[in-house]
Each structure stands twice: as C-alpha cells, then as structure tokens.
C-alpha positions in Angstrom: -8.0 -6.6 -6.4 -6.2 -7.2 -9.5 -3.9 -4.7 -10.1 -3.3 -3.7 -14.3 -3.1 -1.4 -16.9 -1.0 0.9 -18.6 -2.5 2.0 -22.1 -0.9 3.2 -25.3 -4.0 5.0 -26.0 -1.8 7.4 -28.2 -2.8 6.6 -31.7 -0.5 5.9 -33.7 1.4 8.3 -36.6 -0.9 9.5 -38.7 0.9 9.2 -42.4 -1.0 12.3 -43.6 -2.3 15.9 -42.1 -0.3 18.2 -39.8 3.0 17.2 -38.7 2.0 18.0 -35.1 -0.3 14.9 -35.2 1.6 12.7 -37.5 5.2 12.9 -35.2 6.9 15.2 -38.0 8.2 17.3 -34.5 12.0 17.8 -35.2 13.8 15.2 -36.5 15.8 15.1 -40.3 13.2 13.0 -42.1 9.3 13.2 -42.6 8.7 10.7 -39.9 9.9 11.2 -36.2 11.1 7.2 -36.3 12.4 7.5 -32.6 8.6 8.5 -31.6 7.0 5.1 -33.5 10.3 3.2 -31.8 8.9 4.1 -28.3 5.1 3.5 -28.9 6.5 0.4 -29.8 8.4 -0.6 -26.9 5.7 1.0 -24.8 3.1 -0.9 -26.1 5.5 -4.5 -25.7 6.3 -3.3 -21.8 2.8 -3.2 -21.5 1.7 -6.5 -23.3 4.8 -8.7 -22.0 3.7 -7.4 -18.4 0.2 -8.3 -19.0 0.6 -11.8 -20.2 3.8 -12.3 -18.7 3.9 -10.6 -15.1 6.2 -12.0 -13.4 8.8 -11.8 -16.1 8.1 -8.2 -16.7 7.6 -6.9 -12.9 7.0 -3.0 -13.9 5.9 -2.9 -17.3 2.7 -1.0 -16.2 4.8 1.7 -16.5 4.1 1.9 -20.7 1.2 3.6 -19.5 3.4 6.4 -18.5 4.9 6.5 -22.0 2.3 6.9 -24.2 1.0 10.0 -21.8 4.3 12.0 -22.4 4.1 10.5 -26.0 0.5 12.2 -26.3 0.9 15.4 -24.3 4.2 16.1 -26.4 2.2 15.4 -29.6 -0.7 17.5 -29.1 0.6 20.4 -27.7 3.4 20.5 -30.5 0.1 20.5 -33.0 -1.7 23.2 -30.3 1.4 24.9 -30.2 1.8 25.3 -34.5 -2.2 26.2 -34.6 -3.4 28.2 -31.1 -7.1 27.4 -30.3 -8.7 31.0 -30.4 -12.5 30.3 -30.5 -15.3 27.5 -30.0 -14.8 26.7 -33.7 -11.3 26.1 -33.2 -11.7 23.7 -30.4 -14.2 21.8 -32.0 -12.4 21.1 -35.1 -9.4 20.1 -32.5 -11.7 17.5 -30.7 -13.4 16.3 -34.0 -10.1 15.2 -35.1 -9.9 13.3 -31.9 -12.7 11.6 -32.4 -12.5 10.3 -35.6 -9.1 9.3 -35.2 -10.1 7.2 -31.8 -13.4 6.6 -31.6 -13.7 4.0 -34.7 -11.5 1.5 -32.9 -12.8 2.2 -29.6 -16.5 1.3 -30.4 -15.3 -1.8 -32.3 -13.4 -3.3 -29.6 -15.8 -2.6 -27.2 -18.6 -4.0 -29.0 -17.1 -7.2 -29.6 -15.8 -7.4 -26.3 -19.3 -6.7 -24.9 -20.8 -9.7 -27.0 -17.7 -11.4 -26.1 -19.1 -11.4 -22.6 -22.2 -12.2 -23.0 -21.4 -15.7 -24.7 -18.6 -16.9 -23.1 -18.4 -15.3 -19.2 -19.9 -16.2 -16.6 -23.6 -14.1 -15.8 -22.0 -13.2 -12.4 -19.9 -10.5 -14.0 -22.0 -9.2 -16.5 -23.5 -6.6 -14.6 -20.3 -5.0 -13.7 -18.5 -5.6 -16.5 -21.2 -3.9 -19.2 -21.3 -1.7 -16.9 -17.5 -0.9 -17.4 -18.1 -1.2 -21.1 -20.6 1.4 -20.9 -18.3 3.8 -18.7 -15.3 3.0 -21.1 -17.4 4.1 -23.9 -18.1 7.5 -22.5 -14.4 7.4 -21.4 -15.4 7.7 -17.5 -13.4 3.9 -16.9 -11.1 5.4 -15.0 -13.5 6.9 -12.4 -15.4 3.8 -12.3 -12.3 1.7 -11.2 -10.9 4.8 -9.0 -14.2 4.2 -6.6 -13.8 0.7 -6.7 -10.2 0.9 -6.1 -11.2 1.8 -2.6 -13.6 -0.4 -1.6 -12.6 -3.5 -0.2 -15.4 -5.4 -0.9 -14.3 -5.0 -4.9 -11.2 -6.2 -3.9 -11.5 -9.4 -5.3 -13.6 -8.6 -8.0 -12.5 -9.9 -11.5 -10.7 -7.5 -13.6 -12.7 -6.7 -16.5 -12.0 -7.0 -20.5 -12.0 -3.1 -20.7 -10.5 -2.3 -17.2 -7.5 -1.2 -19.7 -9.5 1.9 -20.7 -8.7 3.9 -17.1 -6.2 5.2 -19.6 -7.6 6.3 -23.1 -10.3 7.6 -20.5 -7.2 9.9 -18.6 -6.1 11.1 -22.2 -9.5 11.5 -23.7 -10.0 14.3 -20.5 -6.9 15.2 -20.7 -8.0 15.9 -24.8 -11.3 18.1 -23.5 -9.1 20.3 -21.2 -5.6 20.7 -22.1 -7.1 23.0 -25.2 -9.1 24.8 -23.4 -6.2 25.9 -21.0 -3.4 26.6 -23.7 -6.2 29.3 -25.0 -6.6 30.6 -21.9 -2.5 30.7 -21.7 -2.4 31.8 -25.2 -5.0 34.5 -24.5 -3.0 35.6 -21.6 0.3 36.0 -23.2 -1.4 38.2 -26.1 -1.1 40.9 -23.5 2.8 40.4 -22.6 5.4 41.3 -25.0 5.7 39.0 -28.3 9.4 38.1 -27.3 7.8 36.5 -23.6 5.3 35.3 -25.1 6.3 31.5 -24.9 7.4 31.9 -21.9 4.2 32.9 -20.3 2.3 30.3 -22.3 4.9 27.4 -20.8 4.6 29.2 -17.4 1.1 28.5 -17.2 1.3 25.2 -18.4 4.1 24.5 -15.9 1.7 25.7 -13.0 -1.0 22.8 -14.2 2.3 20.4 -14.3 3.1 21.4 -10.8 -0.3 21.5 -9.3 -0.8 17.5 -10.5 2.2 16.4 -9.4 1.6 17.5 -6.3 -1.7 16.3 -5.6 -0.1 12.8 -7.7 2.3 12.5 -4.6 -0.1 13.5 -1.9 -3.0 11.2 -3.2 -0.8 8.1 -4.0 0.4 8.8 0.1 -3.2 8.8 1.3 -5.5 6.9 -1.1 -2.8 4.9 -3.5 -5.0 2.4 -4.7 -7.9 5.1 -6.1 -4.6 7.2 -6.8 -3.5 5.1 -9.8 -6.5 6.1 -11.6 -7.5 9.2 -11.4 -7.0 12.0 -13.7 -5.6 14.6 -11.6 -2.7 12.4 -10.4 -2.1 11.3 -14.3 -2.2 14.9 -16.0 1.4 15.9 -15.1 2.8 13.2 -16.9 1.1 14.2 -19.8 2.2 17.9 -19.4 5.7 17.1 -19.0 5.0 16.0 -23.1 3.6 19.4 -23.1 6.5 21.3 -21.8 9.0 19.2 -23.9 6.9 20.7 -26.6 6.8 23.7 -25.5 10.9 24.0 -25.0 11.6 21.5 -28.2 12.7 24.4 -30.4 15.0 26.1 -28.3 16.5 22.5 -27.2 16.9 21.9 -30.8 18.7 25.3 -31.7 21.7 24.2 -28.6 21.5 20.9 -30.1 22.2 21.5 -33.7 25.9 20.5 -34.8 26.3 18.2 -31.0 24.4 14.6 -32.5 26.6 13.1 -30.0 24.7 14.9 -27.5 21.5 13.9 -29.1 22.3 9.9 -28.8 23.7 10.4 -25.0 20.2 11.8 -24.3 18.4 9.5 -26.1 20.5 6.7 -24.6 20.0 8.3 -20.9 16.2 8.3 -21.7 16.4 4.5 -22.7 17.9 3.7 -19.9 15.8 5.4 -17.5 12.4 3.8 -19.1 14.2 -0.3 -19.1 14.8 0.6 -15.5 11.7 1.3 -14.3 9.8 -1.6 -16.7 12.4 -4.0 -15.0 12.8 -2.9 -11.4 9.3 -1.0 -10.4 7.3 -3.3 -8.8 3.6 -3.0 -8.1 4.3 -2.5 -3.9 5.9 0.6 -4.7 4.2 3.9 -4.5 3.1 5.4 -7.8 2.0 7.3 -9.8 3.7 9.9 -7.2 7.3 11.0 -7.5 8.5 7.5 -9.2 6.7 7.8 -12.2 9.0 10.8 -12.9 11.8 8.1 -14.0 9.5 6.6 -17.1 8.3 10.2 -18.0 11.2 12.1 -17.6 12.9 9.3 -19.4 10.5 9.4 -22.1 10.6 13.5 -22.5 14.3 13.0 -23.0 14.1 10.5 -25.9 12.0 13.0 -27.8 14.0 16.3 -27.1 16.8 14.5 -28.3 15.4 13.5 -31.6 17.9 11.3 -32.3 19.9 11.1 -35.8 21.9 8.7 -37.7 25.9 8.3 -36.2 28.2 6.0 -34.2 26.2 4.1 -31.7 23.1 5.9 -32.7 19.5 3.9 -31.6 18.4 5.2 -35.1 19.1 2.3 -37.0 17.4 -0.1 -34.6 14.5 2.3 -33.9 14.2 2.4 -37.6 14.0 -1.2 -38.0 10.5 -2.0 -40.0 9.0 -4.6 -37.3 10.0 -1.9 -35.1 7.9 0.8 -37.1 5.2 -1.7 -38.1 4.8 -2.4 -34.2 4.3 1.3 -33.8 1.9 1.7 -35.9 -0.2 -0.8 -34.9 0.2 0.2 -31.1 -2.9 1.6 -30.5 -4.7 -1.3 -31.9 -2.7 -3.8 -30.3 -3.2 -2.2 -27.1 -7.3 -2.3 -27.6 -7.4 -5.8 -28.1 -4.5 -7.8 -26.4 -6.5 -6.7 -22.7 -9.9 -8.2 -23.6 -8.1 -11.5 -25.0 -5.9 -11.9 -21.5 -9.5 -12.0 -19.9 -11.7 -13.7 -22.0 -10.3 -16.4 -23.5 -9.9 -17.9 -20.6 -13.6 -18.6 -20.4 -13.4 -19.2 -23.5 -10.8 -22.5 -23.7 -11.8 -23.4 -20.0 -8.7 -23.4 -18.6 -6.2 -20.6 -16.9 -3.7 -19.2 -20.2 -0.5 -21.7 -20.6 2.7 -20.2 -22.0 1.6 -21.7 -25.5 -2.0 -20.0 -25.4 -0.5 -16.9 -24.6 1.7 -16.5 -27.5 -1.3 -17.6 -29.8 -3.0 -14.9 -28.1 -0.4 -12.3 -28.4 -0.4 -13.1 -32.3 -4.0 -13.0 -32.8 -4.0 -9.1 -31.0 -1.2 -8.2 -33.4 -3.7 -9.2 -36.6 -6.6 -7.9 -35.1 -4.5 -4.4 -34.2 -3.3 -4.6 -38.2 -6.9 -4.9 -39.2 -8.6 -2.8 -37.3 -6.3 -0.1 -38.4 -6.4 -0.8 -41.9 -10.2 -1.3 -42.3 -11.1 1.2 -39.0 -8.7 3.7 -38.1 -7.0 4.4 -41.9 -10.6 5.1 -43.2 -12.1 7.2 -40.8 -8.5 9.4 -40.7 -9.5 13.0 -42.1 -12.9 13.4 -43.1 -14.4 11.1 -44.9 -16.7 8.7 -44.5 -18.1 11.1 -41.5 -18.2 14.6 -43.9 -18.7 18.1 -43.9 -20.2 19.4 -41.4 -18.3 19.2 -38.3 -21.5 18.4 -36.2 -21.9 14.7 -37.7 -18.1 13.6 -35.9 -20.2 14.2 -32.6 -23.7 13.2 -33.8 -21.1 9.9 -34.5 -19.6 9.6 -31.3 -23.0 10.2 -29.4 -24.7 7.5 -31.3 -22.1 5.3 -30.1 -22.4 6.5 -26.4 -25.5 6.2 -26.5 -25.7 2.8 -28.2 -23.3 0.9 -25.0 -25.2 2.8 -22.3 -28.3 1.3 -23.7 -27.2 -2.2 -23.8 -25.5 -1.8 -20.7 -28.8 -0.6 -19.2 -30.9 -3.6 -20.5 -28.3 -6.3 -19.2 -28.9 -4.6 -15.8 -32.5 -4.3 -16.2 -33.0 -8.2 -16.9 -30.4 -9.0 -14.3 -32.5 -6.9 -11.7 -36.0 -8.7 -13.1 -34.6 -11.9 -12.1 -32.7 -10.9 -8.6 -36.8 -9.7 -7.6 -38.3 -13.1 -8.6 -35.6 -14.9 -6.4 -35.9 -12.4 -3.6 -39.6 -13.7 -3.3 -38.2 -17.6 -3.3 -35.9 -16.6 -0.7 -38.0 -14.8 1.6 -41.1 -18.1 1.5 -37.8 -20.6 2.1 -36.5 -18.3 4.9 -40.2 -18.3 6.3 -40.7 -21.8 6.2 -39.3 -23.6 9.4 -39.3 -27.1 7.6 -37.2 -26.5 5.2 -33.6 -27.3 4.3 -32.6 -23.4 3.3 -29.6 -22.4 3.8 -27.6 -22.8 7.4 -30.4 -25.5 8.1 -29.5 -28.4 5.8 -26.1 -28.8 8.0 -28.2 -27.6 11.6 -30.5 -31.0 10.3 -27.7 -33.3 8.2 -30.0 -36.2 9.2 -33.0 -35.3 7.0 -31.1 -32.7 4.5 -28.1 -33.1 2.3 -25.9 -30.4 2.2 -25.7 -28.8 -0.5 -29.6 -28.9 -1.0 -32.0 -30.0 -3.5 -31.8 -27.1 -5.6 -29.6 -23.7 -6.0 -32.4 -21.0 -4.8 -29.8 -18.4 -5.1 -28.3 -18.0 -7.7 -24.5 -17.0 -8.4 -25.6 -13.8 -10.2 -28.2 -12.8 -7.5 -25.1 -13.2 -4.8 -22.6 -11.7 -6.4 -25.0 -8.6 -5.6 -26.1 -10.3 -2.1 -24.2 -7.9 0.3 -25.3 -6.6 3.6 -26.4 -3.2 4.0 -23.7 -1.3 4.7 -22.3 -1.6 1.5 -24.9 -0.1 -0.3 -26.2 2.4 2.6 -22.4 3.8 2.2 -22.2 2.9 6.3 -18.5 1.8 6.3 -15.3 3.9 6.7 -13.0 3.6 3.2 -9.7 4.9 1.8 -7.6 5.9 4.1 -9.7 5.5 7.4 -10.4 9.5 7.7 -13.9 9.4 7.6 -15.3 8.0 10.6 -19.0 7.3 10.9 -21.8 4.9 12.5 -24.8 3.9 11.0 -28.6 2.7 12.8 -30.5 0.2 11.7 -33.5 -1.9 13.3 -36.1 0.2 15.9 -35.9 3.4 17.4 -38.0 2.8 20.0 -37.4 4.5 23.4 -37.5 1.3 25.2 -35.0 -1.1 22.2 -33.0 -3.1 23.0 -29.3 -1.2 22.4 -27.0 -3.5 20.6 -23.6 -1.8 19.0 -21.8 -4.3 15.9 -18.6 -3.9 16.0 -15.2 -5.1 13.9 -14.4 -5.1 10.1 -16.4 -6.3 7.3 -16.3 -10.1 8.9 -18.4 -8.1 11.9 -20.3 -6.3 9.1 -21.4 -9.4 7.2 -23.7 -10.9 10.3 -26.0 -7.2 9.9 -28.6 -9.3 8.0 -29.1 -11.6 10.7 -28.9 -9.1 13.3 -31.6 -7.2 11.2 -33.9 -10.3 11.2 -33.7 -9.8 15.1 -34.4 -7.0 15.7 -37.5 -7.0 13.8 -38.5 -10.1 16.5 -37.0 -8.5 19.3 -37.3 -4.8 19.0 -33.2 -4.3 18.7 -31.9 -1.1 17.6 -28.3 -1.6 16.1 -25.3 0.9 16.0 -22.8 -0.4 13.7 -19.0 0.9 14.3 -17.8 -1.2 10.5 -14.9 -0.3 9.2 -12.8 -2.4 6.2 -9.8 -4.4 7.2 -8.7 -2.3 10.1 -9.2 -4.7 13.5 -10.6 -3.7 16.5 -7.4 -3.5 19.0 -5.9 -0.6 21.4 -2.4 -1.2 19.2 -1.2 -0.2 16.0 -1.5 -2.1 12.7 0.6 -1.5 9.7 -1.6 -0.6 6.5 0.0 0.2 3.3 0.2 4.2 3.8 0.7 5.5 7.2 -2.6 7.8 7.2 -4.5 4.3 6.8 -1.9 3.3 9.5 -2.6 6.3 12.2 -6.2 6.6 11.3 -7.1 2.8 12.0 -5.6 3.6 15.8 -7.9 6.4 15.9 -11.0 4.8 15.4 -10.2 1.7 17.1 -9.6 3.8 20.5 -12.6 5.9 19.9 -14.9 2.9 18.9 -13.8 1.1 22.4 -14.3 4.1 24.2 -17.8 4.6 22.8 -18.6 0.9 23.2 -17.4 1.3 26.7 -19.3 4.4 27.8 -22.9 4.2 26.1 -25.3 2.3 27.5 -25.3 -1.1 24.9 -26.9 -3.9 26.0 -25.4 -6.1 23.6 -22.3 -5.8 21.8 -22.1 -8.2 18.6 -18.0 -8.4 18.1 -16.1 -10.2 15.0 -13.2 -9.4 13.2 -10.6 -10.9 10.2 -7.4 -10.3 12.0 -4.7 -10.5 9.5 -3.2 -7.6 8.5 0.6 -7.3 10.9 1.7 -5.2 13.8 4.8 -3.2 13.1 7.9 -5.7 13.4 5.8 -9.0 13.7 5.2 -11.7 11.4 1.9 -13.1 10.8 2.0 -15.4 13.7 3.3 -13.0 15.9 0.9 -10.4 15.6 -2.1 -13.3 15.7 -0.4 -13.9 19.5 -0.2 -10.3 19.9 -3.9 -9.6 19.1 -5.1 -12.1 21.1 -4.0 -10.6 24.3 -5.4 -7.0 22.9 -8.8 -8.5 21.9 -8.6 -10.0 25.8 -7.8 -6.3 27.2 -10.7 -4.8 24.9 -13.0 -7.8 26.3 -12.2 -6.9 29.8 -12.7 -3.0 29.4 -16.0 -3.5 27.7 -17.4 -6.2 30.4 -16.0 -3.9 33.7 -18.4 -1.4 32.4 -21.1 -3.6 32.2 -21.4 -4.8 28.5 -22.6 -8.1 27.2 -20.3 -9.3 24.1 -21.4 -11.7 22.0 -18.2 -12.6 20.3 -19.1 -14.4 16.8 -15.8 -16.3 15.2 -14.4 -15.7 12.0 -15.7 -17.8 9.2 -14.3 -20.1 7.0 -12.8 -18.3 3.8 -12.4 -19.6 0.5 -8.8 -18.9 0.0 -8.8 -21.8 -2.7 -11.4 -19.9 -5.3 -10.8 -16.3 -6.6 -14.5 -16.1 -6.3 -17.1 -18.4 -5.3 -20.0 -17.2 -7.1 -18.1 -17.0 -10.3 -17.2 -20.7 -9.1 -20.8 -21.9 -8.7 -21.5 -20.4 -12.2 -19.4 -22.7 -14.3 -20.1 -25.9 -12.3 -23.8 -25.4 -11.4 -24.5 -29.0 -12.8 -21.7 -30.1 -10.3 -21.5 -27.8 -7.0 -19.3 -30.5 -5.1 -16.3 -28.7 -7.6 -16.5 -25.5 -5.4 -16.4 -27.0 -1.8 -13.0 -27.2 -0.3 -11.2 -28.7 2.6 -11.3 -27.2 5.9 -8.4 -25.5 5.3 -10.5 -22.8 4.9 -11.2 -22.5 8.5 -9.5 -19.0 10.0 -7.6 -19.0 13.2 -9.5 -16.0 15.3 -7.5 -14.5 18.5 -10.8 -12.9 18.8 -12.9 -16.0 19.6 -9.7 -17.4 21.0 -9.5 -14.5 23.9 -13.3 -14.9 24.7 -12.9 -18.7 25.7 -10.0 -17.8 27.5 -11.5 -15.1 29.5 -14.1 -16.9 31.2 -16.0 -13.8 31.9 -19.9 -14.6 32.2 -20.3 -11.4 30.4 -18.4 -13.1 27.1 -19.3 -15.5 25.2 -18.0 -16.7 22.1 -20.5 -18.5 19.1 -18.6 -20.3 16.5 -21.0 -21.4 13.8 -18.3 -22.7 11.3 -20.3 -26.2 11.8 -23.0 -24.4 9.4 -20.4 -24.3 6.7 -18.3 -26.8 7.2 -19.0 -30.7 8.0 -16.2 -33.2 8.2 -13.4 -32.7 5.9 -15.4 -30.3 3.2 -16.2 -26.7 3.9 -19.1 -25.8 1.9 -19.4 -23.1 -1.0 -23.7 -23.9 -1.1 -25.2 -24.9 1.5 -29.0 -25.8 1.5 -29.7 -24.3 -1.9 -27.8 -21.0 -0.8 -24.2 -19.7 -2.0 -22.4 -19.1 1.6 -20.3 -16.3 -0.1 -20.8 -13.1 -2.2 -17.5 -13.1 -3.0 -14.9 -15.6 -1.3 -14.9 -14.4 1.9 -17.8 -12.6 3.2 -21.0 -14.2 3.8 -24.2 -13.4 1.5 -26.8 -11.6 3.3 -28.8 -14.5 2.3 -27.0 -17.4 3.9 -26.2 -15.0 6.7 -30.0 -14.5 7.4 -30.4 -18.5 7.7 -28.0 -18.5 10.9 -30.9 -16.0 12.5 -32.0 -18.9 15.1 -28.4 -19.6 16.1 -27.6 -16.0 16.8 -30.8 -15.3 18.5 -30.6 -18.0 20.8 -27.1 -17.4 21.9 -27.9 -13.7 22.4 -31.3 -14.5 24.2 -28.8 -16.8 26.2 -26.6 -14.0 27.4 -28.9 -11.3 28.5 -30.8 -13.7 30.4 -27.5 -14.9 32.2 
C-alpha cells in the first residue's frame, strides 16, 4: 500500500467576517499572520513530502498542524457565539458548506474527468468510487477499510486519497458544535464563574477519550488507525482546548513578549523536528503525534508579536502570507497532479517535472481562490434562504455519486460479457486458454492469440473468500473458517490452509469440488504463514494472534477427519532476531514439523509450490492496460520465481502422504515468466493468481490430488 496524505483542509483566513473565522484571535493587529504562516508551513511540508518523500520523511505531520489550527479557529468562533438551537447549527454548517465545498467540487470534477481521459480502466471503478466518497466526506472511512485489506495494499494511490483529512474535518465540523452546545447547556447550570471551566472540562474529556482510542487502535490496527475519525479528533480538540484557554494565557503573557517568542520558537522547533525525523514506520497518530500537535498549539497561544529575535517578521513576509492564503487550494490541487501527471506524460515524474507540477499547483490554487473560494464567501451567490446552501451541497454530492455509479455499472456490464466468453473457453479442452498455452507449447503461443480477460475484469477477478469475508485480516484477532463445495455426507473432506498464496488456489479447488464431490473448509489468513513459531509483525497483537491462529489450525487439521489438505504459503515475514534468509531456513524446519504431525494423524497433504511474484511491476493488470498492443512489455525474468521453504520441506520429507506440486512451468518458460498466458492475465495484482488463471490450472491440480488420494 502507499502510505499518503496529510491535508491542509483548514481553509485560509477570510478577509471579511467574524474574528474567529478569519484568524483574528488575539495578536496585535487584525490578521493573525502567525496563523497564516503556520498554514504555509503545513502545506509546504505536505507538498514537499508528496513530491520529494525522501527529502522530508515526516512531511505527513502537515495534517496534524492543520487539524490543530482548524480546531482552534472553529472553537474560538463557537465560544464567541455558542450555538443554542438547530438554527444556529444550520448557520454554522451553511458557512462551512459555502467555504469548503465549491472548491472541493471543482477539484473533484476536474479529477474525475482526468481519470477517464488518462488513467487505465483498471482503476476507474476504485478511483471514481473514491471521488464519490470524497464528495460525501467519507473518504477516510473508505481508506481505513482498504488499509486493513491485504489485497488492497498494492492498489495505486488514487488522485483523491488526500481527501481523507478533509473528511475527518467535515465530520469534526458536524460533531463539535453539537458537543459544544451540549457543554454550554450543561455549564448554564453552574455558577457563572465556573461556566468556562465546565465547557473546557467537557471538551477535555472528548479529547482524552480520543487520545486513548488513538493510542490503542494504532497499536492494534496501525494501518486503519491513520485514517479513522476517532483517532484524530483529539488533535483538533487540542486546538479547541487552546482556544478555551487562550484568553487566560494572553492575560499572563501581557507585557512578556520574550515569553511569547520562546513559546513560538519552541512550537516551531517541535514541528520542524517532527517533519525532519519522523518516519512512516513510527506508530502514528498515537502519542507520537503529540509532538507536532502540541508544537502547533504553542505557536497559536503564543500569538507572537514583534521584538528582538521574534519570528514575526518572517511570518509576515508576503510570500509566506500568500502561501497561507492559497493553502487550501494548493492542497486540493497538488495531489491529483502527483498521481495523474505520470499517466499524462507517460513516465514517472522527474525532478524537473515535479518542480513544474508544484508551480502549476500554486497557479491552480490561486485561480480557485480568486474564481471560486472568494466568490462563494458570505451568502452570495447562493443567497437566501439558508437551505440553498444545503441544496447546493446535496446536489453536488448526488452528481458525483451518480457519476461513479455510472462508471461502476458500465464496467459491470462489460464484466458480465467477459464471464460468458471465459466460461466457453474453460470448457473447451482443445483451446489454448490460460495455462494450457504453456502446457502445449508446440501448438500454442505463450500469450495466446487474443486477450480474453481484460485488465479491468482481472483487477476484480479475485477468489471468493475476499468477497465473502472469509479472510482473517487486521490484527488477526477474529478467527474464522468457511465452507465451499459439497455439503453431502459422503463428500471428500478437503482443508485449504495458508495465507493469501493458498487462497488464490481456491477457484481451481471449487471447480474440482463440483466435479468430484469435494467439501472444502478454508483456513485462510492474511500474511501469517502456518508454522508453530513466533513471526514478527508491526504490532504485538498481530504477532501473538498469528501464533495463536497457527496453533489452532495445526491442531484442528490434525484432529478433524480431512481426506486431503491443500497447503500453500508465501513465507516472507521474519522471525524474531533473524534475517529473511535465516527465517526461510527456520521456516523450512517448522514446516517439516507441521507436515509430519498431519501425516502422523493420517492426513494426505498436497503442497502447492508458491507461485512466481511480479516484483518488477507495481500492478500487472495496470501494466497490461498500458501495453495492450505489446504484452511482452509486462513479462519478467525468472527472478520472479520465489524460494519456497514449505515446498522444500515437503520434498525432503519423502513421505508418501505428502506430495508437492510445482506449477511454475505454467507461468514461466525458459528465461521468461509471463504476465499473460493463453489470453489470460495471470495476476489480479502483482502476486496473487487471478481466479480465471487459477481455474485454468484445475486439470493439473485434480490429477495430483487424485494420485495422492489413490496412492
């Protein structure tokens, strides 16, 4: 998976309107130029990180800076005029709609058209769906769902992936005023002198709860935690608490400009340290996000003024203020350029391309500010009554949802047509379809005469467990098995065991089940391979749960009366204190122990050798889509072949109950490993067999299973 996406979703300061919304909270002049400077820092950190990730490894903290600014300004506004009715809430939300959605809709519309024009069809469904999710401000939940899906890890980053943080903020804008209104109502029951403390206390409880959730979820589900609303609310809430205490702090800093300077520099240093030293391997957001969050809050409450060594002159510099003014648009536009430009120019972005792209993003940000954002400020042009703002929002969202549904529907129609053609080809034993092309090299060409499975079809051509939720994902805490095939009492009982490189064999086994009365039970888990030993993962929960699952599976397969066990794994996660090479050696011994246990229990075990892996390509269907007239451009060398300690253990065991089947020669021939064989794209990503290609291997697997069961 590509990890992205901090976002300056906090809008630049308004030059008219209420003090709190324009950034005029404290300070010695009408415009909080330090806040504009913070916006400039945050957006530049994000842009540099996205275009030059190796230069600024912690640039993702830009989102944290913006979250704090947003929480500070929004809370300041709400405290100055607390909502007391549904009408007040609607007024607040209407202002947010007019401020944020016009530019959002423009960028999404341009991006949606750009995807259709330049991006390969393999990504249309996913990307257009994400555009709709972004318009609905639920992109963060969409990405959180994909983050825990192992099979989505290789998905290309969409051009709207950065909208995840806009989604978090919009959800905050819906929730926070309601929380504050309830807090104000509760505070009205207290003495006047205590009311501000009651409000601060209520908001503090929300912040504390979110912080605890952030630490816990990051430890148990680090991939999903990055995008979840509940793990991020505390960051915006810290800005809210800074707003609650702003007046009290200013009274104590009055006449002490030196302390303001110290606080400002301390905050800026915390931000700089985070951006320069943080890496994607750190637990985040969690407690580590406190460094840039608290640093931003310090700069905000410092409200630094002039004086010796003050950062105010640099903050007030016109170019810095300009970047702060266009920060919202700059964030909206820069990421679509990062993603789509390589498709437009036909190659990865070089340094010169990136510089031009950044300049283009600045120009687009300025144009969208002048022609869109400024135009929709206030009540014009939406005018009265208030409901027009909500009609505008609903209409725009509906348009994007309908457009995405149209793309999805069109591709579904094409998929149905392809399924019919595939069914005919699979049932024609004389054809050179799929793996048959390399099984009969004298009469077939490796690639086939025509491409039968399109890249779009193949990208979704996944084995059934992924669609049936028969897969153990996330922190591996949920343990489940699923059943496929026959339910007849006399059915041959088959267990399919392993990780995703076992799961991709299921389509072939299902075909055999229809032909030979097989009942298949799946023991499938993401990444975790089946050994009775500790395997290290990024969280302690995953590590311990993987071991617990493996112990359970090994015992279950030995205890239950399975006629056949189909066993396959990709062995790549390391064991504690071992290199990958040492892990492979240790895993071989562990696999041998598992095979011996099952054999001693009377189980017949068919080990399927791990398949070649297209590590030289980011995604095979995408490559084929780009080189539809030259399929050889997506082929690789035999370097794609994987060492497989499970297969080695099975071979060396020399046990008549354990056999190993290696079907690598149905994918590779001579010095070439093919991405398309017999008109079928081999992988639906870059390492997992497409369901159609797996089905084309059915005769080979059926013959091996029959021989093992009869022997």
